[in-house]
CHARMM internal coordinates of N, CA and C (Angstrom, degrees):
IC EDIT
DIST 1 N 1 CA 1.4614
DIST 1 CA 1 C 1.5353
ANGL 1 N 1 CA 1 C 109.62
DIST 1 C 2 N 1.3431
ANGL 1 CA 1 C 2 N 115.21
DIHE 1 N 1 CA 1 C 2 N -47.73
DIST 2 N 2 CA 1.4707
ANGL 1 C 2 N 2 CA 119.36
DIHE 1 CA 1 C 2 N 2 CA -179.80
DIST 2 CA 2 C 1.5262
ANGL 2 N 2 CA 2 C 110.05
DIHE 1 C 2 N 2 CA 2 C -63.05
DIST 2 C 3 N 1.3501
ANGL 2 CA 2 C 3 N 115.51
DIHE 2 N 2 CA 2 C 3 N -40.04
DIST 3 N 3 CA 1.4656
ANGL 2 C 3 N 3 CA 120.14
DIHE 2 CA 2 C 3 N 3 CA -179.38
DIST 3 CA 3 C 1.5169
ANGL 3 N 3 CA 3 C 109.96
DIHE 2 C 3 N 3 CA 3 C -61.30
DIST 3 C 4 N 1.3276
ANGL 3 CA 3 C 4 N 116.50
DIHE 3 N 3 CA 3 C 4 N -40.86
DIST 4 N 4 CA 1.4613
ANGL 3 C 4 N 4 CA 120.10
DIHE 3 CA 3 C 4 N 4 CA -178.73
DIST 4 CA 4 C 1.5314
ANGL 4 N 4 CA 4 C 110.61
DIHE 3 C 4 N 4 CA 4 C -64.14
DIST 4 C 5 N 1.3175
ANGL 4 CA 4 C 5 N 116.76
DIHE 4 N 4 CA 4 C 5 N -43.13
DIST 5 N 5 CA 1.4653
ANGL 4 C 5 N 5 CA 120.39
DIHE 4 CA 4 C 5 N 5 CA 177.69
DIST 5 CA 5 C 1.5228
ANGL 5 N 5 CA 5 C 109.46
DIHE 4 C 5 N 5 CA 5 C -60.99
DIST 5 C 6 N 1.3185
ANGL 5 CA 5 C 6 N 116.47
DIHE 5 N 5 CA 5 C 6 N -42.75
DIST 6 N 6 CA 1.4605
ANGL 5 C 6 N 6 CA 122.21
DIHE 5 CA 5 C 6 N 6 CA 179.87
DIST 6 CA 6 C 1.5296
ANGL 6 N 6 CA 6 C 110.42
DIHE 5 C 6 N 6 CA 6 C -59.42
DIST 6 C 7 N 1.3361
ANGL 6 CA 6 C 7 N 115.54
DIHE 6 N 6 CA 6 C 7 N -44.68
DIST 7 N 7 CA 1.4746
ANGL 6 C 7 N 7 CA 120.81
DIHE 6 CA 6 C 7 N 7 CA 179.38
DIST 7 CA 7 C 1.5203
ANGL 7 N 7 CA 7 C 109.76
DIHE 6 C 7 N 7 CA 7 C -63.55
DIST 7 C 8 N 1.3308
ANGL 7 CA 7 C 8 N 117.27
DIHE 7 N 7 CA 7 C 8 N -41.36
DIST 8 N 8 CA 1.4638
ANGL 7 C 8 N 8 CA 120.69
DIHE 7 CA 7 C 8 N 8 CA 179.00
DIST 8 CA 8 C 1.5315
ANGL 8 N 8 CA 8 C 110.17
DIHE 7 C 8 N 8 CA 8 C -62.18
DIST 8 C 9 N 1.3229
ANGL 8 CA 8 C 9 N 116.71
DIHE 8 N 8 CA 8 C 9 N -41.97
DIST 9 N 9 CA 1.4648
ANGL 8 C 9 N 9 CA 120.80
DIHE 8 CA 8 C 9 N 9 CA 179.75
DIST 9 CA 9 C 1.5269
ANGL 9 N 9 CA 9 C 109.83
DIHE 8 C 9 N 9 CA 9 C -62.31
DIST 9 C 10 N 1.3288
ANGL 9 CA 9 C 10 N 116.28
DIHE 9 N 9 CA 9 C 10 N -45.38
DIST 10 N 10 CA 1.4755
ANGL 9 C 10 N 10 CA 120.42
DIHE 9 CA 9 C 10 N 10 CA 179.26
DIST 10 CA 10 C 1.5244
ANGL 10 N 10 CA 10 C 109.52
DIHE 9 C 10 N 10 CA 10 C -60.23
DIST 10 C 11 N 1.3299
ANGL 10 CA 10 C 11 N 115.81
DIHE 10 N 10 CA 10 C 11 N -42.29
DIST 11 N 11 CA 1.4619
ANGL 10 C 11 N 11 CA 119.78
DIHE 10 CA 10 C 11 N 11 CA -178.86
DIST 11 CA 11 C 1.5266
ANGL 11 N 11 CA 11 C 110.51
DIHE 10 C 11 N 11 CA 11 C -62.48
DIST 11 C 12 N 1.3141
ANGL 11 CA 11 C 12 N 116.46
DIHE 11 N 11 CA 11 C 12 N -44.70
DIST 12 N 12 CA 1.4748
ANGL 11 C 12 N 12 CA 120.83
DIHE 11 CA 11 C 12 N 12 CA 179.90
DIST 12 CA 12 C 1.5298
ANGL 12 N 12 CA 12 C 110.15
DIHE 11 C 12 N 12 CA 12 C -62.22
DIST 12 C 13 N 1.3237
ANGL 12 CA 12 C 13 N 116.15
DIHE 12 N 12 CA 12 C 13 N -45.17
DIST 13 N 13 CA 1.4686
ANGL 12 C 13 N 13 CA 120.45
DIHE 12 CA 12 C 13 N 13 CA 179.70
DIST 13 CA 13 C 1.5239
ANGL 13 N 13 CA 13 C 109.94
DIHE 12 C 13 N 13 CA 13 C -60.77
DIST 13 C 14 N 1.3245
ANGL 13 CA 13 C 14 N 116.84
DIHE 13 N 13 CA 13 C 14 N -42.28
DIST 14 N 14 CA 1.4648
ANGL 13 C 14 N 14 CA 120.95
DIHE 13 CA 13 C 14 N 14 CA -179.50
DIST 14 CA 14 C 1.5249
ANGL 14 N 14 CA 14 C 110.24
DIHE 13 C 14 N 14 CA 14 C -62.46
DIST 14 C 15 N 1.3271
ANGL 14 CA 14 C 15 N 116.81
DIHE 14 N 14 CA 14 C 15 N -43.56
DIST 15 N 15 CA 1.4688
ANGL 14 C 15 N 15 CA 120.80
DIHE 14 CA 14 C 15 N 15 CA 179.58
DIST 15 CA 15 C 1.5254
ANGL 15 N 15 CA 15 C 110.08
DIHE 14 C 15 N 15 CA 15 C -63.34
DIST 15 C 16 N 1.3254
ANGL 15 CA 15 C 16 N 116.63
DIHE 15 N 15 CA 15 C 16 N -45.32
DIST 16 N 16 CA 1.4656
ANGL 15 C 16 N 16 CA 120.88
DIHE 15 CA 15 C 16 N 16 CA -179.95
DIST 16 CA 16 C 1.5288
ANGL 16 N 16 CA 16 C 110.24
DIHE 15 C 16 N 16 CA 16 C -60.50
DIST 16 C 17 N 1.3341
ANGL 16 CA 16 C 17 N 116.79
DIHE 16 N 16 CA 16 C 17 N -44.06
DIST 17 N 17 CA 1.4662
ANGL 16 C 17 N 17 CA 120.60
DIHE 16 CA 16 C 17 N 17 CA 179.64
DIST 17 CA 17 C 1.5202
ANGL 17 N 17 CA 17 C 110.34
DIHE 16 C 17 N 17 CA 17 C -63.79
DIST 17 C 18 N 1.3327
ANGL 17 CA 17 C 18 N 117.05
DIHE 17 N 17 CA 17 C 18 N -41.75
DIST 18 N 18 CA 1.4666
ANGL 17 C 18 N 18 CA 120.74
DIHE 17 CA 17 C 18 N 18 CA 179.80
DIST 18 CA 18 C 1.5266
ANGL 18 N 18 CA 18 C 110.15
DIHE 17 C 18 N 18 CA 18 C -62.34
DIST 18 C 19 N 1.3289
ANGL 18 CA 18 C 19 N 116.81
DIHE 18 N 18 CA 18 C 19 N -45.11
DIST 19 N 19 CA 1.4672
ANGL 18 C 19 N 19 CA 120.98
DIHE 18 CA 18 C 19 N 19 CA 179.58
DIST 19 CA 19 C 1.5267
ANGL 19 N 19 CA 19 C 109.98
DIHE 18 C 19 N 19 CA 19 C -63.06
DIST 19 C 20 N 1.3280
ANGL 19 CA 19 C 20 N 116.63
DIHE 19 N 19 CA 19 C 20 N -44.52
DIST 20 N 20 CA 1.4662
ANGL 19 C 20 N 20 CA 120.83
DIHE 19 CA 19 C 20 N 20 CA 179.70
DIST 20 CA 20 C 1.5324
ANGL 20 N 20 CA 20 C 110.01
DIHE 19 C 20 N 20 CA 20 C -61.69
DIST 20 C 21 N 1.3283
ANGL 20 CA 20 C 21 N 116.71
DIHE 20 N 20 CA 20 C 21 N -39.92
DIST 21 N 21 CA 1.4600
ANGL 20 C 21 N 21 CA 121.45
DIHE 20 CA 20 C 21 N 21 CA 179.02
DIST 21 CA 21 C 1.5218
ANGL 21 N 21 CA 21 C 111.03
DIHE 20 C 21 N 21 CA 21 C -62.38
DIST 21 C 22 N 1.3356
ANGL 21 CA 21 C 22 N 116.00
DIHE 21 N 21 CA 21 C 22 N -47.15
DIST 22 N 22 CA 1.4719
ANGL 21 C 22 N 22 CA 120.94
DIHE 21 CA 21 C 22 N 22 CA 179.43
DIST 22 CA 22 C 1.5216
ANGL 22 N 22 CA 22 C 110.18
DIHE 21 C 22 N 22 CA 22 C -62.65
DIST 22 C 23 N 1.3483
ANGL 22 CA 22 C 23 N 116.11
DIHE 22 N 22 CA 22 C 23 N -44.14
DIST 23 N 23 CA 1.4619
ANGL 22 C 23 N 23 CA 120.06
DIHE 22 CA 22 C 23 N 23 CA -179.54
DIST 23 CA 23 C 1.5263
ANGL 23 N 23 CA 23 C 110.37
DIHE 22 C 23 N 23 CA 23 C -61.53
DIST 23 C 24 N 1.3352
ANGL 23 CA 23 C 24 N 116.82
DIHE 23 N 23 CA 23 C 24 N -38.79
DIST 24 N 24 CA 1.4658
ANGL 23 C 24 N 24 CA 120.73
DIHE 23 CA 23 C 24 N 24 CA 179.34
DIST 24 CA 24 C 1.5218
ANGL 24 N 24 CA 24 C 110.14
DIHE 23 C 24 N 24 CA 24 C -63.46
DIST 24 C 25 N 1.3319
ANGL 24 CA 24 C 25 N 116.65
DIHE 24 N 24 CA 24 C 25 N -44.61
DIST 25 N 25 CA 1.4647
ANGL 24 C 25 N 25 CA 120.79
DIHE 24 CA 24 C 25 N 25 CA -179.98
DIST 25 CA 25 C 1.5262
ANGL 25 N 25 CA 25 C 109.56
DIHE 24 C 25 N 25 CA 25 C -62.29
DIST 25 C 26 N 1.3426
ANGL 25 CA 25 C 26 N 116.35
DIHE 25 N 25 CA 25 C 26 N -46.10
DIST 26 N 26 CA 1.4651
ANGL 25 C 26 N 26 CA 120.46
DIHE 25 CA 25 C 26 N 26 CA 179.90
DIST 26 CA 26 C 1.5238
ANGL 26 N 26 CA 26 C 110.00
DIHE 25 C 26 N 26 CA 26 C -61.37
DIST 26 C 27 N 1.3361
ANGL 26 CA 26 C 27 N 116.69
DIHE 26 N 26 CA 26 C 27 N -45.51
DIST 27 N 27 CA 1.4623
ANGL 26 C 27 N 27 CA 121.31
DIHE 26 CA 26 C 27 N 27 CA -179.81
DIST 27 CA 27 C 1.5221
ANGL 27 N 27 CA 27 C 110.72
DIHE 26 C 27 N 27 CA 27 C -59.40
DIST 27 C 28 N 1.3632
ANGL 27 CA 27 C 28 N 116.68
DIHE 27 N 27 CA 27 C 28 N -46.59
DIST 28 N 28 CA 1.4627
ANGL 27 C 28 N 28 CA 120.68
DIHE 27 CA 27 C 28 N 28 CA 179.18
DIST 28 CA 28 C 1.5268
ANGL 28 N 28 CA 28 C 110.04
DIHE 27 C 28 N 28 CA 28 C -59.74
DIST 28 C 29 N 1.3260
ANGL 28 CA 28 C 29 N 116.57
DIHE 28 N 28 CA 28 C 29 N -44.53
DIST 29 N 29 CA 1.4633
ANGL 28 C 29 N 29 CA 121.02
DIHE 28 CA 28 C 29 N 29 CA -179.33
DIST 29 CA 29 C 1.5320
ANGL 29 N 29 CA 29 C 110.37
DIHE 28 C 29 N 29 CA 29 C -61.34
DIST 29 C 30 N 1.3219
ANGL 29 CA 29 C 30 N 116.06
DIHE 29 N 29 CA 29 C 30 N -44.02
DIST 30 N 30 CA 1.4740
ANGL 29 C 30 N 30 CA 120.44
DIHE 29 CA 29 C 30 N 30 CA 179.84
DIST 30 CA 30 C 1.5235
ANGL 30 N 30 CA 30 C 109.83
DIHE 29 C 30 N 30 CA 30 C -63.30
DIST 30 C 31 N 1.3381
ANGL 30 CA 30 C 31 N 116.74
DIHE 30 N 30 CA 30 C 31 N -44.39
DIST 31 N 31 CA 1.4640
ANGL 30 C 31 N 31 CA 119.86
DIHE 30 CA 30 C 31 N 31 CA -178.71
DIST 31 CA 31 C 1.5262
ANGL 31 N 31 CA 31 C 110.17
DIHE 30 C 31 N 31 CA 31 C -63.25
DIST 31 C 32 N 1.3366
ANGL 31 CA 31 C 32 N 117.87
DIHE 31 N 31 CA 31 C 32 N -39.85
DIST 32 N 32 CA 1.4605
ANGL 31 C 32 N 32 CA 121.58
DIHE 31 CA 31 C 32 N 32 CA 178.17
DIST 32 CA 32 C 1.5257
ANGL 32 N 32 CA 32 C 109.36
DIHE 31 C 32 N 32 CA 32 C -62.46
DIST 32 C 33 N 1.3355
ANGL 32 CA 32 C 33 N 116.67
DIHE 32 N 32 CA 32 C 33 N -44.71
DIST 33 N 33 CA 1.4727
ANGL 32 C 33 N 33 CA 120.79
DIHE 32 CA 32 C 33 N 33 CA 178.67
DIST 33 CA 33 C 1.5143
ANGL 33 N 33 CA 33 C 109.97
DIHE 32 C 33 N 33 CA 33 C -57.84
DIST 33 C 34 N 1.3335
ANGL 33 CA 33 C 34 N 116.29
DIHE 33 N 33 CA 33 C 34 N -48.74
DIST 34 N 34 CA 1.4623
ANGL 33 C 34 N 34 CA 121.12
DIHE 33 CA 33 C 34 N 34 CA -178.39
DIST 34 CA 34 C 1.5203
ANGL 34 N 34 CA 34 C 109.93
DIHE 33 C 34 N 34 CA 34 C -61.29
DIST 34 C 35 N 1.3204
ANGL 34 CA 34 C 35 N 116.37
DIHE 34 N 34 CA 34 C 35 N -44.08
DIST 35 N 35 CA 1.4639
ANGL 34 C 35 N 35 CA 121.12
DIHE 34 CA 34 C 35 N 35 CA -178.64
DIST 35 CA 35 C 1.5279
ANGL 35 N 35 CA 35 C 109.60
DIHE 34 C 35 N 35 CA 35 C -61.64
DIST 35 C 36 N 1.3302
ANGL 35 CA 35 C 36 N 116.63
DIHE 35 N 35 CA 35 C 36 N -45.01
DIST 36 N 36 CA 1.4737
ANGL 35 C 36 N 36 CA 121.27
DIHE 35 CA 35 C 36 N 36 CA 179.85
DIST 36 CA 36 C 1.5235
ANGL 36 N 36 CA 36 C 109.27
DIHE 35 C 36 N 36 CA 36 C -61.80
DIST 36 C 37 N 1.3287
ANGL 36 CA 36 C 37 N 117.52
DIHE 36 N 36 CA 36 C 37 N -44.45
DIST 37 N 37 CA 1.4615
ANGL 36 C 37 N 37 CA 121.02
DIHE 36 CA 36 C 37 N 37 CA -179.52
DIST 37 CA 37 C 1.5258
ANGL 37 N 37 CA 37 C 110.34
DIHE 36 C 37 N 37 CA 37 C -62.52
DIST 37 C 38 N 1.3378
ANGL 37 CA 37 C 38 N 116.77
DIHE 37 N 37 CA 37 C 38 N -40.24
DIST 38 N 38 CA 1.4648
ANGL 37 C 38 N 38 CA 120.17
DIHE 37 CA 37 C 38 N 38 CA 179.09
DIST 38 CA 38 C 1.5228
ANGL 38 N 38 CA 38 C 110.22
DIHE 37 C 38 N 38 CA 38 C -64.10
DIST 38 C 39 N 1.3340
ANGL 38 CA 38 C 39 N 116.72
DIHE 38 N 38 CA 38 C 39 N -43.85
DIST 39 N 39 CA 1.4640
ANGL 38 C 39 N 39 CA 120.85
DIHE 38 CA 38 C 39 N 39 CA 179.26
DIST 39 CA 39 C 1.5241
ANGL 39 N 39 CA 39 C 109.78
DIHE 38 C 39 N 39 CA 39 C -62.21
DIST 39 C 40 N 1.3183
ANGL 39 CA 39 C 40 N 116.45
DIHE 39 N 39 CA 39 C 40 N -46.01
DIST 40 N 40 CA 1.4681
ANGL 39 C 40 N 40 CA 121.02
DIHE 39 CA 39 C 40 N 40 CA 179.97
DIST 40 CA 40 C 1.5289
ANGL 40 N 40 CA 40 C 109.37
DIHE 39 C 40 N 40 CA 40 C -61.33
DIST 40 C 41 N 1.3345
ANGL 40 CA 40 C 41 N 116.62
DIHE 40 N 40 CA 40 C 41 N -43.29
DIST 41 N 41 CA 1.4590
ANGL 40 C 41 N 41 CA 120.82
DIHE 40 CA 40 C 41 N 41 CA 179.68
DIST 41 CA 41 C 1.5282
ANGL 41 N 41 CA 41 C 109.92
DIHE 40 C 41 N 41 CA 41 C -60.99
DIST 41 C 42 N 1.3364
ANGL 41 CA 41 C 42 N 116.86
DIHE 41 N 41 CA 41 C 42 N -42.13
DIST 42 N 42 CA 1.4681
ANGL 41 C 42 N 42 CA 120.61
DIHE 41 CA 41 C 42 N 42 CA 178.90
DIST 42 CA 42 C 1.5243
ANGL 42 N 42 CA 42 C 110.35
DIHE 41 C 42 N 42 CA 42 C -62.43
DIST 42 C 43 N 1.3151
ANGL 42 CA 42 C 43 N 115.95
DIHE 42 N 42 CA 42 C 43 N -44.44
DIST 43 N 43 CA 1.4679
ANGL 42 C 43 N 43 CA 120.49
DIHE 42 CA 42 C 43 N 43 CA -178.50
DIST 43 CA 43 C 1.5250
ANGL 43 N 43 CA 43 C 109.62
DIHE 42 C 43 N 43 CA 43 C -64.48
DIST 43 C 44 N 1.3350
ANGL 43 CA 43 C 44 N 116.68
DIHE 43 N 43 CA 43 C 44 N -45.49
DIST 44 N 44 CA 1.4725
ANGL 43 C 44 N 44 CA 120.97
DIHE 43 CA 43 C 44 N 44 CA -178.09
DIST 44 CA 44 C 1.5217
ANGL 44 N 44 CA 44 C 109.70
DIHE 43 C 44 N 44 CA 44 C -64.18
DIST 44 C 45 N 1.3328
ANGL 44 CA 44 C 45 N 116.38
DIHE 44 N 44 CA 44 C 45 N -45.03
DIST 45 N 45 CA 1.4694
ANGL 44 C 45 N 45 CA 120.36
DIHE 44 CA 44 C 45 N 45 CA -179.01
DIST 45 CA 45 C 1.5280
ANGL 45 N 45 CA 45 C 108.87
DIHE 44 C 45 N 45 CA 45 C -73.35
END
COOR INIT
IC SEED 1 N 1 CA 1 C
IC BUILD
């Protein structure tokens, strides 16, 4: 019973870490896009 709870906890932690990892990648990508757009806007203006 304890082992099963332990496995469930590990599974939840793994899912949370995976989601956080994906969110970080998406956030970085968005920030890069915004930064590029700002640079382009500065150059154009």
